KEMIPA-633445 format. One line per field, with one value per residue (C-alpha): residue in one letter; residue number from 1; x, y, z. Coordinates in steps of 0.001 Angstrom, whole numbers, plus 500000, padded with zeros to 6 digits. Each point is the difference from the previous one (the first is absolute). Last residue first. Example, Ala and Ser with C-alpha at 12.3 -4.5 7.8 and 13.67 -1.06 7.14 Angstrom:
BEGIN
type s  a
seq 2  1
x 513670  498630
y 498940  496560
z 507140  500660
//
This chain:
BEGIN
type a  t  l  p  t  p  a  v  e  a  g  g  t  p  g  g  v  a  d  g  a  a  r  r  a  a  s  t  r  f  a  n  l  g  t  l  l  a  g  r  e  a  p  s  m  g  d  l  v  a  a  l  a  q  e  r  a  t  r  l  d  a  l  f  a  l  g  t  p  t  l  h  l  e  l  e  r  r  s  t  t  s  a  t  r  q  v  l  g  a  a  e  l  r  d  c  l  r  s  v  s  s  p  r  s  d  l  i  e  s  l  t  r  l  n  i  g  d  s  e  a  l  v  y  l  v  r  l  q  s  v  s  v  p  r  s  e  l  e  r  g  g  g  w  l  v  e  l  l  e  v  v  s  s  v  t  a  a  g  d  a  r  h  p  l  p  p  v  l  v  m
seq 171  170  169  168  167  166  165  164  163  162  161  160  159  158  157  156  155  154  153  152  151  150  149  148  147  146  145  144  143  142  141  140  139  138  137  136  135  134  133  132  131  130  129  128  127  126  125  124  123  122  121  120  119  118  117  116  115  114  113  112  111  110  109  108  107  106  105  104  103  102  101  100  99  98  97  96  95  94  93  92  91  90  89  88  87  86  85  84  83  82  81  80  79  78  77  76  75  74  73  72  71  70  69  68  67  66  65  64  63  62  61  60  59  58  57  56  55  54  53  52  51  50  49  48  47  46  45  44  43  42  41  40  39  38  37  36  35  34  33  32  31  30  29  28  27  26  25  24  23  22  21  20  19  18  17  16  15  14  13  12  11  10  9  8  7  6  5  4  3  2  1
x 066312  502831  500917  502366  503474  500117  500683  501020  501173  501879  499602  498890  496531  497864  503087  501988  502443  498303  496509  500543  501173  496960  497765  501609  499720  496322  499354  501790  498255  496509  500835  501108  496890  497719  501551  499984  496271  499093  501969  498305  496585  500843  501167  496712  500104  499401  503573  501143  498399  501710  503279  499785  499878  502835  502026  499533  501198  502959  500975  500010  501918  502631  500272  500613  502447  502122  499962  501038  502758  501149  499078  502974  500827  503527  501834  501916  503068  502534  498923  500000  499516  497521  499943  496999  496542  497672  496211  497299  501396  497332  502706  501116  496455  499661  503298  499104  496807  502012  502524  497123  498749  503450  500593  496915  497463  499448  500058  502382  502021  500209  501088  502741  501147  499906  502210  498944  501171  496928  497937  496803  499657  501279  497150  497381  501529  499899  496309  499348  501588  497510  497092  501179  502083  500550  497296  497124  497852  501288  497517  497430  500475  496319  499694  501683  496640  498763  503060  499463  496521  501255  502400  497137  497889  502769  500401  496309  500093  503072  498300  497024  496589  499932  497009  500715  503417  499626  498658  502231  498879  499613  501520
y 358335  497684  498337  497000  500210  497592  496306  498139  496463  498872  496559  501666  500389  498643  499455  501629  502288  503392  498550  498285  503290  501797  497308  500173  503763  499860  497502  502192  503095  498312  498693  503440  501495  497624  500788  503677  499902  498039  502477  502930  498472  499359  503548  501311  501413  503624  500935  497408  502044  503202  498078  498672  503487  501139  496920  500675  503689  498882  497256  502357  502703  497410  498584  503431  500947  496861  500744  503602  498872  497772  496338  497797  497605  498494  499687  496993  499289  501541  497534  500255  503709  500225  503213  502119  500219  502506  499790  502646  502842  499824  499070  497267  498626  500113  498119  497594  499000  499660  497715  497918  499488  499037  497687  498022  499642  497805  503102  498338  498544  503368  501681  497357  500627  503802  500009  500278  503100  500424  496937  500984  503551  498651  497596  502686  502380  497295  499382  503685  499795  497262  502068  502985  502789  503779  500997  502373  497104  497824  501240  499335  496292  499249  502660  498131  498976  498933  497837  498661  499118  498046  498138  499291  498659  497699  498785  499161  498257  497989  498963  498448  501424  500387  500568  503618  501296  501536  503585  503000  502724  503509  502581
z 265843  498994  496750  500442  498342  497120  500638  496914  500394  496947  498521  496798  501507  497148  497852  497243  501822  499491  499785  503400  501527  498631  501391  503357  500011  499096  502820  502470  498809  500240  503467  501150  498372  501827  503438  499239  499029  503161  502187  498278  500522  503696  500412  498543  496495  498950  500829  497476  497199  500923  500625  496381  498458  502265  499112  496305  500317  502139  497633  497013  501857  501175  496523  498430  502809  499356  496252  500626  502316  497136  499974  499160  497145  499821  496665  498900  497823  502445  502682  503808  500684  497216  498035  500779  498489  501594  500339  500596  498021  497297  497366  502403  500216  496266  499453  502846  498127  496758  501759  501379  496464  498729  503006  499161  502830  502983  502321  502371  497149  498205  503190  500423  496399  500440  503075  503644  501931  502179  500441  501935  498604  496723  499747  500823  497474  497234  500869  499583  496568  499030  501335  497963  501462  499662  502476  499098  499123  502848  502640  497369  500434  500297  502654  502862  501398  496519  499560  503520  499033  496944  502283  502382  497142  498863  503632  500131  496634  501006  503215  498377  499426  496179  497797  499636  501310  503356  500033  499806  502323  498593  502374
//
């Protein structure tokens, strides 16, 4: 595997994290695992949101993705044509549709996550327990900060007044 060096002339944390992201892309085959799959990166993001928020409507999905409803609708059209997403009539409003992952969509995400976790497990196995613990501590802090920032962006402030506490990562 070709290691990705840190960004030239940068020694800060952002450069290190960026180089790790690039290394993860290499580890995962530069996205090649998606080449034979019917989804783009944007569509994959829709699948991730629906996995966490099953049954939301298009307006809510557009807000979460911070995108225009027409663009999100086209993403969902393609995902529905691929058999990964299903639109159903809302149980609370005749004017709205609910979005759900199909069994095929759920299986796709499970397969993708399993392949990625296996690749990551192989790398983690080469680390000492102390190194893994330090990594998980740092990643939990990073994820919490990113979630706070995303929540703040969604409501117009640095933290939006909302406390965000994602589930901690464990070894």
